DSSP file (Angstrom, degrees, kcal/mol; ACC not computed):
  #  RESIDUE AA STRUCTURE BP1 BP2  ACC     N-H-->O    O-->H-N    N-H-->O    O-->H-N    TCO  KAPPA ALPHA  PHI   PSI    X-CA   Y-CA   Z-CA
    1    1 A M     >        0   0    0      0, 0.0     4,-1.9     0, 0.0     5,-0.2   0.000 360.0 360.0 360.0 -43.6    0.0    0.0    0.0
    2    2 A R  H  >  +     0   0    0      1,-0.2     4,-2.3     2,-0.2     5,-0.2   0.896 360.0  52.5 -62.9 -39.5    2.8    2.4    0.9
    3    3 A R  H  > S+     0   0    0      1,-0.2     4,-2.6     2,-0.2    -1,-0.2   0.882 107.2  52.8 -62.8 -38.0    4.5    1.7   -2.4
    4    4 A L  H  > S+     0   0    0      2,-0.2     4,-2.3     1,-0.2    -1,-0.2   0.892 109.2  48.5 -65.0 -40.1    1.3    2.5   -4.3
    5    5 A K  H  X S+     0   0    0     -4,-1.9     4,-2.3     2,-0.2    -2,-0.2   0.908 112.7  48.2 -65.9 -42.4    1.0    5.9   -2.5
    6    6 A I  H  X S+     0   0    0     -4,-2.3     4,-2.5     2,-0.2    -2,-0.2   0.917 112.2  49.2 -64.9 -43.2    4.7    6.7   -3.3
    7    7 A L  H  X S+     0   0    0     -4,-2.6     4,-2.4     2,-0.2    -2,-0.2   0.910 111.3  49.4 -61.9 -43.0    4.2    5.7   -6.9
    8    8 A A  H  X S+     0   0    0     -4,-2.3     4,-2.3     2,-0.2    -2,-0.2   0.900 111.1  50.0 -63.6 -40.7    1.0    7.8   -7.1
    9    9 A L  H  X S+     0   0    0     -4,-2.3     4,-2.3     2,-0.2    -2,-0.2   0.914 110.8  49.1 -64.0 -43.6    2.9   10.8   -5.6
   10   10 A L  H  X S+     0   0    0     -4,-2.5     4,-2.4     2,-0.2    -2,-0.2   0.899 110.6  50.5 -63.5 -40.8    5.8   10.4   -8.1
   11   11 A V  H  X S+     0   0    0     -4,-2.4     4,-2.5     2,-0.2    -1,-0.2   0.921 110.6  49.8 -62.5 -43.4    3.4   10.2  -11.0
   12   12 A A  H  X S+     0   0    0     -4,-2.3     4,-2.2     2,-0.2    -2,-0.2   0.902 110.8  49.6 -62.4 -41.9    1.6   13.4   -9.8
   13   13 A I  H  X S+     0   0    0     -4,-2.3     4,-2.5     2,-0.2    -2,-0.2   0.920 111.3  48.7 -63.8 -44.2    4.9   15.2   -9.5
   14   14 A V  H  X S+     0   0    0     -4,-2.4     4,-2.6     1,-0.2    -2,-0.2   0.916 110.8  50.6 -62.4 -43.5    6.0   14.2  -13.0
   15   15 A L  H  X S+     0   0    0     -4,-2.5     4,-2.3     1,-0.2    -1,-0.2   0.903 111.4  47.7 -62.2 -41.8    2.7   15.3  -14.4
   16   16 A V  H  X S+     0   0    0     -4,-2.2     4,-2.5     2,-0.2    -1,-0.2   0.915 112.2  50.1 -64.5 -43.1    2.9   18.7  -12.7
   17   17 A A  H  X S+     0   0    0     -4,-2.5     4,-2.5     1,-0.2    -2,-0.2   0.906 111.2  48.5 -63.1 -42.1    6.6   19.1  -13.9
   18   18 A V  H  X S+     0   0    0     -4,-2.6     4,-2.4     2,-0.2    -1,-0.2   0.921 112.1  49.1 -64.0 -43.7    5.6   18.3  -17.5
   19   19 A E  H  X S+     0   0    0     -4,-2.3     4,-1.5     2,-0.2    -2,-0.2   0.904 112.8  47.5 -63.4 -42.4    2.6   20.7  -17.4
   20   20 A L  H  X S+     0   0    0     -4,-2.5     4,-0.6     2,-0.2    -2,-0.2   0.918 112.5  48.8 -66.0 -42.9    4.9   23.5  -16.0
   21   21 A A  H >< S+     0   0    0     -4,-2.5     3,-0.9     1,-0.2     4,-0.4   0.897 110.5  51.2 -64.3 -39.8    7.6   22.8  -18.6
   22   22 A A  H >< S+     0   0    0     -4,-2.4     3,-0.5     1,-0.2    -1,-0.2   0.832 108.0  53.4 -66.5 -31.6    5.0   22.8  -21.4
   23   23 A G  H >< S+     0   0    0     -4,-1.5     3,-0.7     1,-0.2    -1,-0.2   0.575  86.5  83.1 -80.9  -9.6    3.6   26.2  -20.3
   24   24 A C  T << S+     0   0    0     -3,-0.9    -1,-0.2    -4,-0.6    -2,-0.1   0.872 103.5  28.0 -64.4 -37.5    7.0   28.0  -20.3
   25   25 A D  T <  S+     0   0    0     -3,-0.5    22,-1.7    -4,-0.4     2,-0.3   0.196 112.1  79.9-108.6  15.3    6.9   28.8  -24.0
   26   26 A E  E <   -A   46   0A   0     -3,-0.7     2,-0.4    20,-0.2    20,-0.2  -0.875  56.8-155.2-126.5 156.7    3.2   28.9  -24.5
   27   27 A E  E     -A   45   0A   0     18,-2.3    18,-2.5    -2,-0.3     2,-0.5  -0.997  16.8-138.0-128.8 130.9    0.4   31.4  -24.0
   28   28 A K  E     -A   44   0A   0     -2,-0.4     2,-0.4    16,-0.2    16,-0.2  -0.760  15.0-135.3 -92.2 133.0   -3.2   30.4  -23.5
   29   29 A A  E     -     0   0A   0     14,-1.2    13,-3.2    -2,-0.5     2,-0.4  -0.715  21.3-159.6 -84.2 132.5   -5.8   32.4  -25.3
   30   30 A T  E     -A   41   0A   0     -2,-0.4     2,-0.4    11,-0.2    11,-0.2  -0.949   6.2-165.1-119.1 134.6   -8.8   33.2  -23.0
   31   31 A K  E     -A   40   0A   0      9,-2.4     9,-2.4    -2,-0.4     2,-0.5  -0.956   9.0-148.9-118.7 134.4  -12.2   34.2  -24.2
   32   32 A T  E     -A   39   0A   0     -2,-0.4     2,-0.7     7,-0.2     7,-0.2  -0.890  11.8-135.9-106.7 130.4  -14.8   35.8  -22.0
   33   33 A N     >  -     0   0    0      5,-3.0     4,-2.6    -2,-0.5     5,-0.4  -0.749  14.9-148.9 -82.0 117.5  -18.5   35.2  -22.5
   34   34 A G  T  4 S+     0   0    0     -2,-0.7    -1,-0.2     1,-0.2    -2,-0.0   0.825  89.6  48.1 -59.5 -36.7  -20.1   38.7  -22.1
   35   35 A D  T  4 S+     0   0    0      1,-0.2    -1,-0.2    -3,-0.1    -2,-0.0   0.956 126.5  22.5 -71.9 -51.3  -23.4   37.4  -20.7
   36   36 A A  T  4 S-     0   0    0      2,-0.1    -2,-0.2     1,-0.0    -1,-0.2   0.617  94.3-130.0 -94.7 -13.2  -22.3   35.0  -18.1
   37   37 A G     <  +     0   0    0     -4,-2.6     2,-0.2     1,-0.2    -3,-0.2   0.658  55.2 152.2  72.5  14.3  -18.8   36.4  -17.5
   38   38 A E        -     0   0    0     -5,-0.4    -5,-3.0    -6,-0.0     2,-0.4  -0.506  36.4-143.9 -79.8 146.6  -17.4   32.9  -18.0
   39   39 A Q  E     -A   32   0A   0     -7,-0.2     2,-0.4    -2,-0.2    -7,-0.2  -0.924  13.9-170.5-110.7 136.0  -13.9   32.4  -19.3
   40   40 A T  E     -A   31   0A   0     -9,-2.4    -9,-2.4    -2,-0.4     2,-0.5  -0.968  21.6-127.9-123.3 142.4  -13.0   29.5  -21.6
   41   41 A T  E     -A   30   0A   0     -2,-0.4   -11,-0.2   -11,-0.2     3,-0.1  -0.779  31.4-171.0 -91.6 126.4   -9.4   28.6  -22.5
   42   42 A G  E     -     0   0A   0    -13,-3.2   -13,-0.1    -2,-0.5    -1,-0.1   0.042  41.7 -27.6 -96.2-154.3   -9.0   28.3  -26.3
   43   43 A E  E     -     0   0A   0    -15,-0.1   -14,-1.2     1,-0.1     2,-0.5  -0.232  65.1-114.9 -59.9 143.5   -6.2   27.1  -28.5
   44   44 A I  E     -A   28   0A   0    -16,-0.2     2,-0.5    -3,-0.1   -16,-0.2  -0.724  30.2-157.8 -84.6 129.1   -2.6   27.3  -27.1
   45   45 A V  E     -A   27   0A   0    -18,-2.5   -18,-2.3    -2,-0.5     2,-0.3  -0.928  11.6-132.6-112.3 126.1   -0.5   29.7  -29.1
   46   46 A K  E     -A   26   0A   0     -2,-0.5     2,-0.3   -20,-0.2   -20,-0.2  -0.581  22.7-125.8 -76.0 137.0    3.3   29.4  -29.0
   47   47 A K        -     0   0    0    -22,-1.7    -1,-0.1    -2,-0.3     3,-0.0  -0.596  21.8-150.7 -80.0 143.4    5.1   32.7  -28.5
   48   48 A K        -     0   0    0     -2,-0.3     5,-0.0     1,-0.1    -1,-0.0  -0.804  31.3 -88.4-109.6 154.9    7.7   33.6  -31.0
   49   49 A P    >>  -     0   0    0      0, 0.0     4,-2.8     0, 0.0     3,-1.2  -0.332  42.1-115.3 -58.7 146.7   10.9   35.7  -30.4
   50   50 A A  H 3> S+     0   0    0      1,-0.3     4,-1.6     2,-0.2   101,-0.3   0.817 114.1  59.1 -58.0 -34.7   10.1   39.4  -30.8
   51   51 A D  H 34 S+     0   0    0      1,-0.2    -1,-0.3     2,-0.2     4,-0.3   0.815 115.0  36.4 -68.1 -27.8   12.4   39.8  -33.8
   52   52 A E  H X> S+     0   0    0     -3,-1.2     3,-1.4     2,-0.1     4,-1.4   0.838 108.8  64.2 -84.6 -39.3   10.4   37.1  -35.6
   53   53 A Q  H 3X S+     0   0    0     -4,-2.8     4,-3.0     1,-0.3     5,-0.2   0.824  91.7  63.7 -58.3 -34.1    7.0   38.2  -34.3
   54   54 A V  H 3X S+     0   0    0     -4,-1.6     4,-2.0     1,-0.2    -1,-0.3   0.856 103.2  50.0 -59.8 -33.1    7.2   41.5  -36.0
   55   55 A L  H <> S+     0   0    0     -3,-1.4     4,-2.2    -4,-0.3    -1,-0.2   0.896 110.7  47.8 -72.6 -40.5    7.1   39.7  -39.4
   56   56 A Y  H  X S+     0   0    0     -4,-1.4     4,-2.0     2,-0.2    -2,-0.2   0.925 114.1  47.9 -62.7 -44.2    4.1   37.6  -38.4
   57   57 A D  H  X S+     0   0    0     -4,-3.0     4,-2.2     2,-0.2    -2,-0.2   0.893 110.4  53.2 -62.6 -40.2    2.3   40.7  -37.2
   58   58 A Y  H  X S+     0   0    0     -4,-2.0     4,-2.2    -5,-0.2    -2,-0.2   0.950 112.1  41.6 -61.6 -52.3    3.2   42.6  -40.4
   59   59 A F  H  X S+     0   0    0     -4,-2.2     4,-2.5     1,-0.2    -1,-0.2   0.807 111.5  56.2 -72.5 -27.2    1.9   40.0  -42.8
   60   60 A E  H  X S+     0   0    0     -4,-2.0     4,-2.0    -5,-0.2    -1,-0.2   0.921 108.7  48.1 -64.5 -42.7   -1.2   39.5  -40.6
   61   61 A A  H  <>S+     0   0    0     -4,-2.2     5,-3.0     2,-0.2    -2,-0.2   0.903 112.2  48.8 -63.8 -41.2   -1.9   43.2  -40.9
   62   62 A I  H ><5S+     0   0    0     -4,-2.2     3,-1.6     3,-0.2    -2,-0.2   0.936 110.9  50.4 -62.6 -46.1   -1.4   43.1  -44.7
   63   63 A D  H 3<5S+     0   0    0     -4,-2.5    -1,-0.2     1,-0.3    -2,-0.2   0.859 112.5  46.8 -60.5 -36.3   -3.7   40.1  -45.0
   64   64 A E  T 3<5S-     0   0    0     -4,-2.0    -1,-0.3    -5,-0.1    -2,-0.2   0.316 114.9-116.9 -89.6   8.2   -6.4   41.8  -43.0
   65   65 A K  T < 5 +     0   0    0     -3,-1.6     2,-1.2     1,-0.2    -3,-0.2   0.761  69.8 140.7  62.4  27.3   -6.0   45.0  -45.1
   66   66 A R     >< +     0   0    0     -5,-3.0     4,-2.0    -6,-0.2     3,-0.3  -0.595  17.1 162.6 -95.2  69.6   -4.8   47.0  -42.0
   67   67 A Y  H  >  +     0   0    0     -2,-1.2     4,-2.7     1,-0.2    -1,-0.2   0.811  67.4  57.8 -65.0 -32.5   -2.2   48.9  -44.0
   68   68 A D  H  > S+     0   0    0     -3,-0.2     4,-1.7     2,-0.2    -1,-0.2   0.906 107.9  47.5 -65.3 -39.8   -1.7   51.6  -41.4
   69   69 A D  H  4 S+     0   0    0     -3,-0.3     4,-0.5     2,-0.2    -2,-0.2   0.912 113.5  48.1 -65.3 -41.6   -0.8   49.0  -38.7
   70   70 A A  H >< S+     0   0    0     -4,-2.0     3,-1.4     1,-0.2    -2,-0.2   0.916 109.4  52.7 -64.1 -42.7    1.6   47.3  -41.2
   71   71 A Y  H >< S+     0   0    0     -4,-2.7     3,-1.6     1,-0.3    -1,-0.2   0.866 102.9  58.9 -60.7 -37.3    3.2   50.7  -42.1
   72   72 A D  T 3< S+     0   0    0     -4,-1.7    -1,-0.3     1,-0.3    -2,-0.2   0.631  93.1  68.1 -68.6 -13.2    3.8   51.4  -38.4
   73   73 A L  T <  S+     0   0    0     -3,-1.4    80,-3.3    -4,-0.5     2,-0.3   0.420  83.9  91.6 -87.5   2.2    5.9   48.3  -38.1
   74   74 A W  B <  S-b  153   0B   0     -3,-1.6    80,-0.2    78,-0.2     5,-0.1  -0.733  83.3-114.1 -92.8 145.1    8.6   49.8  -40.3
   75   75 A S    >>  -     0   0    0     78,-3.3     4,-1.3    -2,-0.3     3,-0.5  -0.344  32.9-107.8 -67.4 160.0   11.5   51.7  -38.9
   76   76 A E  T 34 S+     0   0    0      1,-0.2     3,-0.4     2,-0.2    -1,-0.1   0.902 120.8  47.0 -58.4 -42.4   11.5   55.4  -39.7
   77   77 A S  T 34 S+     0   0    0      1,-0.2    -1,-0.2     0, 0.0    77,-0.1   0.700 113.4  49.4 -75.5 -17.7   14.5   55.0  -42.1
   78   78 A G  T <4 S+     0   0    0     -3,-0.5    -1,-0.2    75,-0.2    -2,-0.2   0.607  85.2 110.4 -95.4 -12.3   12.9   51.9  -43.8
   79   79 A Q  S  < S-     0   0    0     -4,-1.3     4,-0.1    -3,-0.4    -7,-0.0  -0.242  74.2-104.7 -65.9 150.2    9.4   53.4  -44.5
   80   80 A S        -     0   0    0      2,-0.1    -1,-0.1     1,-0.1     3,-0.1  -0.152  41.3 -95.6 -61.9 167.2    8.3   54.1  -48.0
   81   81 A A  S    S+     0   0    0      1,-0.1     2,-0.3     2,-0.1    -1,-0.1   0.860 104.8   4.4 -56.9 -36.6    8.2   57.8  -49.1
   82   82 A S     >  -     0   0    0      1,-0.1     4,-2.0     0, 0.0    -1,-0.1  -0.984  67.3-119.7-147.6 158.5    4.5   57.9  -48.2
   83   83 A F  H  > S+     0   0    0     -2,-0.3     4,-3.1     1,-0.2     5,-0.2   0.878 113.8  58.1 -62.9 -38.1    1.8   55.8  -46.6
   84   84 A E  H  > S+     0   0    0      1,-0.2     4,-2.3     2,-0.2    -1,-0.2   0.904 107.1  46.5 -61.3 -42.2   -0.2   56.0  -49.9
   85   85 A E  H  > S+     0   0    0      2,-0.2     4,-1.7     1,-0.2    -1,-0.2   0.908 113.4  49.9 -64.9 -41.8    2.6   54.5  -51.9
   86   86 A F  H  X S+     0   0    0     -4,-2.0     4,-0.6     2,-0.2     3,-0.3   0.954 111.3  47.7 -60.5 -50.8    3.0   51.8  -49.2
   87   87 A K  H >X S+     0   0    0     -4,-3.1     4,-3.4     1,-0.2     3,-1.4   0.915 110.6  51.5 -58.2 -45.4   -0.7   50.9  -49.2
   88   88 A A  H 3X S+     0   0    0     -4,-2.3     4,-1.4     1,-0.3    -1,-0.2   0.826  99.2  65.6 -62.2 -31.8   -0.8   50.8  -53.0
   89   89 A S  H 3< S+     0   0    0     -4,-1.7    -1,-0.3    -3,-0.3    -2,-0.2   0.708 120.1  20.8 -66.9 -17.8    2.2   48.4  -53.1
   90   90 A Y  H XX S+     0   0    0     -3,-1.4     4,-3.4    -4,-0.6     3,-1.2   0.744 120.7  55.0-111.3 -48.3    0.0   45.8  -51.3
   91   91 A A  H 3< S+     0   0    0     -4,-3.4    -3,-0.2     1,-0.3    -2,-0.1   0.843 112.2  45.3 -59.8 -35.3   -3.7   46.8  -52.0
   92   92 A D  T 3< S+     0   0    0     -4,-1.4    -1,-0.3    -5,-0.3    -3,-0.1   0.613 128.6  23.8 -82.7 -12.5   -3.2   46.8  -55.7
   93   93 A Y  T <4 S+     0   0    0     -3,-1.2    32,-3.0    -5,-0.2    33,-1.0   0.705 105.8  68.4-124.8 -31.9   -1.2   43.5  -55.9
   94   94 A V  E  <  +C  124   0B   0     -4,-3.4    30,-0.2    30,-0.3    -1,-0.2  -0.858  38.4 175.7-109.8 122.1   -1.9   41.2  -52.9
   95   95 A D  E    S-     0   0B   0     28,-2.6     2,-0.3    -2,-0.6    29,-0.2   0.901  75.8 -13.6 -82.9 -47.7   -5.2   39.5  -52.3
   96   96 A S  E     -C  123   0B   0     27,-1.6    27,-2.5   -32,-0.0    -1,-0.4  -0.989  60.0-172.4-152.7 155.8   -4.1   37.4  -49.3
   97   97 A V  E     +C  122   0B   0     -2,-0.3     2,-0.4    25,-0.2    25,-0.2  -0.962   3.1 179.4-154.9 135.0   -0.9   36.5  -47.5
   98   98 A K  E     -C  121   0B   0     23,-1.7    23,-2.9    -2,-0.3     2,-0.4  -0.988  32.5-115.6-133.3 143.3    0.0   34.1  -44.7
   99   99 A V  E     +C  120   0B   0     -2,-0.4    21,-0.2    21,-0.2     3,-0.1  -0.664  27.1 179.3 -78.3 128.2    3.4   33.4  -43.2
  100  100 A V  E     -     0   0B   0     19,-3.2     2,-0.3    -2,-0.4    20,-0.2   0.836  67.4 -15.4 -92.2 -45.7    4.4   29.8  -43.7
  101  101 A S  E     -C  119   0B   0     18,-1.6    18,-2.3     2,-0.0     2,-0.4  -0.992  49.1-149.8-158.4 155.1    7.8   30.0  -42.0
  102  102 A V  E     -C  118   0B   0     -2,-0.3     2,-0.5    16,-0.2    16,-0.2  -0.995  18.1-173.1-128.4 123.3   10.4   32.5  -40.7
  103  103 A T  E     -C  117   0B   0     14,-2.8    14,-2.8    -2,-0.4     2,-0.2  -0.970  19.4-134.5-124.1 121.9   14.1   31.4  -40.7
  104  104 A K  E     -C  116   0B   0     -2,-0.5    12,-0.2    12,-0.2     3,-0.1  -0.501   9.6-150.0 -71.3 139.3   16.8   33.5  -39.2
  105  105 A L    >   -     0   0    0     10,-3.1     3,-2.1    -2,-0.2    10,-0.3  -0.804  14.6-177.0-109.7  87.0   19.9   33.8  -41.3
  106  106 A P  G >  S+     0   0    0      0, 0.0     3,-1.4     0, 0.0    -1,-0.2   0.789  77.6  64.8 -59.5 -29.4   22.7   34.2  -38.7
  107  107 A E  G 3  S+     0   0    0      1,-0.3    -2,-0.0    -3,-0.1    -3,-0.0   0.684 111.0  37.6 -68.7 -15.3   25.4   34.7  -41.4
  108  108 A F  G <  S+     0   0    0     -3,-2.1     2,-0.3     7,-0.2    -1,-0.3   0.191 107.0  87.6-115.7  13.9   23.7   37.9  -42.4
  109  109 A S    <   -     0   0    0     -3,-1.4     5,-0.2    -4,-0.2    31,-0.0  -0.778  47.8-173.9-116.1 157.0   22.7   39.0  -38.9
  110  110 A T  B >   -F  113   0C   0      3,-3.4     3,-1.6    -2,-0.3    -2,-0.0  -0.852  48.1 -93.1-133.6 171.1   24.3   41.0  -36.1
  111  111 A P  T 3  S+     0   0    0      0, 0.0     3,-0.1     0, 0.0    -2,-0.0   0.788 128.0  37.7 -59.4 -25.5   23.0   41.7  -32.5
  112  112 A D  T 3  S+     0   0    0      1,-0.2     2,-0.2    30,-0.1    -3,-0.0   0.214 121.8  43.0-110.8  16.0   21.3   44.9  -33.7
  113  113 A R  B <   -F  110   0C   0     -3,-1.6    -3,-3.4    29,-0.2     2,-0.4  -0.779  66.6-166.8-162.0 111.4   20.2   43.8  -37.1
  114  114 A E  E     - D   0 141B   0     27,-2.5    27,-2.6    -2,-0.2     2,-0.4  -0.848   5.8-155.8-106.9 137.5   18.5   40.4  -37.9
  115  115 A T  E     - D   0 140B   0     -2,-0.4   -10,-3.1   -10,-0.3     2,-0.3  -0.934  16.1-176.6-112.9 135.2   18.0   39.0  -41.3
  116  116 A F  E     -CD 104 139B   0     23,-3.0    23,-2.6    -2,-0.4     2,-0.5  -0.940  27.4-137.4-130.3 149.6   15.3   36.5  -42.1
  117  117 A R  E     -CD 103 138B   0    -14,-2.8   -14,-2.8    -2,-0.3     2,-0.6  -0.941  27.1-163.0 -97.9 127.0   14.0   34.4  -44.9
  118  118 A V  E     -C  102   0B   0     19,-3.4     2,-0.5    -2,-0.5   -16,-0.2  -0.954   5.3-158.4-118.0 116.1   10.2   34.5  -44.9
  119  119 A D  E     -C  101   0B   0    -18,-2.3   -19,-3.2    -2,-0.6   -18,-1.6  -0.821  19.7-168.8 -94.0 130.0    8.2   31.9  -46.8
  120  120 A L  E     -C   99   0B   0     -2,-0.5     2,-0.7   -21,-0.2   -21,-0.2  -0.839  30.1-143.3-122.0 152.5    4.7   33.1  -47.6
  121  121 A D  E     +C   98   0B   0    -23,-2.9   -23,-1.7    -2,-0.3     2,-0.4  -0.936  43.7 168.8-108.9 101.9    1.5   31.6  -49.0
  122  122 A A  E     -C   97   0B   0     -2,-0.7     2,-0.4   -25,-0.2   -25,-0.2  -0.912  31.2-156.2-123.7 143.9    0.3   34.5  -51.1
  123  123 A R  E     -C   96   0B   0    -27,-2.5   -28,-2.6    -2,-0.4   -27,-1.6  -0.971  23.3-149.5-113.6 133.5   -2.5   35.0  -53.6
  124  124 A Y  E     -C   94   0B   0     -2,-0.4   -30,-0.3   -30,-0.2     3,-0.1  -0.794  24.7-157.4-110.2 145.1   -1.9   37.9  -56.0
  125  125 A I  S    S-     0   0    0    -32,-3.0     2,-0.3     1,-0.4   -31,-0.2   0.868  91.8 -18.6 -76.0 -43.9   -4.3   40.2  -57.8
  126  126 A K  S    S-     0   0    0    -33,-1.0    -1,-0.4    -3,-0.1   -31,-0.1  -0.937 102.3 -55.1-153.2 167.8   -1.5   40.9  -60.3
  127  127 A N        -     0   0    0     -2,-0.3     7,-0.2    -3,-0.1     6,-0.1  -0.181  59.4-114.2 -52.9 132.9    2.2   40.4  -60.2
  128  128 A Y        -     0   0    0      5,-3.2     2,-1.9     1,-0.1     5,-0.2  -0.423  29.4-112.5 -65.3 142.5    3.9   42.1  -57.3
  129  129 A P  S    S+     0   0    0      0, 0.0     2,-0.2     0, 0.0    -1,-0.1  -0.124  85.1  97.8 -78.3  46.2    6.2   44.9  -58.5
  130  130 A A  S >  S-     0   0    0     -2,-1.9     3,-1.0     4,-0.0     5,-0.1  -0.683  94.1 -78.9-120.5 179.1    9.4   43.2  -57.4
  131  131 A G  T 3  S+     0   0    0      1,-0.3     4,-0.1    -2,-0.2    -1,-0.0   0.848 127.3  28.4 -47.4 -50.9   11.9   41.1  -59.3
  132  132 A S  T 3  S-     0   0    0      2,-0.3    -1,-0.3    -3,-0.0     3,-0.1   0.479 111.1-107.5 -94.1  -3.1   10.0   37.8  -59.4
  133  133 A G  S <  S+     0   0    0     -3,-1.0    -5,-3.2     1,-0.4     2,-0.3   0.540  92.1  93.6  85.3   7.0    6.5   39.2  -59.3
  134  134 A E  S    S-     0   0    0     -7,-0.2    -1,-0.4    -6,-0.1    -2,-0.3  -0.849  91.7 -79.0-126.4 163.2    6.1   38.1  -55.7
  135  135 A I        -     0   0    0     -2,-0.3   -15,-0.1     1,-0.1   -13,-0.0  -0.397  62.3 -99.9 -58.5 133.2    6.6   39.6  -52.3
  136  136 A P        -     0   0    0      0, 0.0    22,-0.2     0, 0.0    -1,-0.1  -0.176  25.3-147.3 -55.7 150.5   10.3   39.5  -51.5
  137  137 A M  S    S+     0   0    0     20,-0.3   -19,-3.4    -3,-0.1     2,-0.5   0.524  72.1  78.9-101.5  -5.8   11.4   36.7  -49.2
  138  138 A F  E     +DE 117 157B   0     19,-2.0    19,-2.5   -21,-0.2     2,-0.4  -0.905  56.9 178.7-110.4 130.9   14.3   38.4  -47.3
  139  139 A W  E     -DE 116 156B   0    -23,-2.6   -23,-3.0    -2,-0.5     2,-0.4  -0.978  16.8-154.4-134.8 139.7   13.6   40.8  -44.5
  140  140 A V  E     -DE 115 155B   0     15,-2.8    14,-3.4    -2,-0.4    15,-1.6  -0.954  14.0-171.7-115.1 131.2   15.8   42.8  -42.1
  141  141 A V  E     -DE 114 153B   0    -27,-2.6   -27,-2.5    -2,-0.4    12,-0.2  -0.915   1.6-167.9-122.2 151.7   14.5   43.8  -38.7
  142  142 A V  E     - E   0 152B   0     10,-2.8    10,-3.0    -2,-0.3   -29,-0.2  -0.924  35.8 -85.8-132.8 156.1   16.1   46.2  -36.1
  143  143 A P  E     - E   0 151B   0      0, 0.0     8,-0.3     0, 0.0     5,-0.1  -0.360  46.2-112.1 -61.4 141.6   15.4   46.9  -32.5
  144  144 A D    >   -     0   0    0      6,-3.0     3,-1.2     3,-0.4     6,-0.3  -0.658  21.2-152.1 -74.1 117.8   12.7   49.6  -31.9
  145  145 A P  T 3  S+     0   0    0      0, 0.0    -1,-0.2     0, 0.0     3,-0.1   0.709  93.8  47.8 -66.7 -17.4   14.6   52.6  -30.5
  146  146 A D  T 3  S+     0   0    0      1,-0.2     2,-0.3    -3,-0.0    -2,-0.0   0.484 113.5  44.3-100.7  -4.0   11.4   53.8  -28.7
  147  147 A S  S X  S-     0   0    0     -3,-1.2     3,-1.9     3,-0.2    -3,-0.4  -0.859  79.5-131.4-148.4 106.7   10.3   50.4  -27.1
  148  148 A T  T 3  S+     0   0    0     -2,-0.3     3,-0.1     1,-0.3    -2,-0.0  -0.317  93.5  15.1 -58.6 130.0   12.7   48.0  -25.4
  149  149 A G  T 3  S+     0   0    0      1,-0.3    -1,-0.3    -5,-0.1     2,-0.2   0.222 102.4 108.0  91.4 -14.4   12.2   44.5  -26.6
  150  150 A D    <   -     0   0    0     -3,-1.9    -6,-3.0    -6,-0.3    -1,-0.3  -0.628  52.6-152.7 -95.5 157.0   10.2   45.4  -29.7
  151  151 A W  E     - E   0 143B   0   -101,-0.3     2,-0.3    -8,-0.3   -10,-0.0  -0.890   3.4-157.2-126.8 156.8   11.6   45.2  -33.3
  152  152 A L  E     - E   0 142B   0    -10,-3.0   -10,-2.8    -2,-0.3     2,-0.4  -0.919  28.9-102.8-129.7 155.9   10.8   47.0  -36.5
  153  153 A I  E     +bE  74 141B   0    -80,-3.3   -78,-3.3    -2,-0.3   -12,-0.3  -0.657  34.8 174.7 -80.5 132.9   11.2   46.2  -40.2
  154  154 A E  E     -     0   0B   0    -14,-3.4     2,-0.3    -2,-0.4   -13,-0.2   0.745  59.6  -7.6-106.0 -37.2   14.2   47.9  -41.7
  155  155 A A  E     - E   0 140B   0    -15,-1.6   -15,-2.8     2,-0.0    -1,-0.4  -0.993  47.7-153.7-159.7 158.9   14.4   46.5  -45.2
  156  156 A E  E     + E   0 139B   0     -2,-0.3     2,-0.3   -17,-0.2   -17,-0.2  -0.945  25.1 162.7-131.2 155.3   13.0   43.8  -47.6
  157  157 A G  E     - E   0 138B   0    -19,-2.5   -19,-2.0    -2,-0.3   -20,-0.3  -0.996  50.4-114.8-166.6 167.4   14.8   42.3  -50.6
  158  158 A T  S    S+     0   0    0     -2,-0.3   -19,-0.1   -22,-0.2    -1,-0.1   0.487 105.5  25.0 -86.1  -4.5   15.0   39.5  -53.2
  159  159 A G              0   0    0    -21,-0.1    -1,-0.1   -23,-0.0   -21,-0.1  -0.979 360.0 360.0-152.7 157.6   18.4   38.4  -51.6
  160  160 A P              0   0    0      0, 0.0   -55,-0.0     0, 0.0   -43,-0.0   0.510 360.0 360.0 -69.3 360.0   20.0   38.7  -48.2
């Protein structure tokens, strides 16, 4: 009987340790029902490093036609000449876009400038006005000088 209690205790400890370890890199989405005030836990979303997350946020904003939000994710020196030109560069060419993967390219990165290859699933209205007719796949991000821990897009290109 004593062995059974010890075994049960060890199993419980292992289960708690596994649950805690799994929760370290994940964030649970919570939805509140307005009428009853009940909270339900939805799908678990993995957090991405901030230097990658800015790219996911950017393309989500483009996909949702929130061009002003996307424009705000560019550094001051990387922004297009005007918001209108920026908006036209997506609104006139891109129907939808989703990030498939983001891969850091350490050989082209420094601590204050990260370079990524971004693979996208995009549908076009007409060929994008870049070399291949598609959104460029190489992106450079830099730390946001006004917000510790946040990053901004500095450049895009057809090669690193």
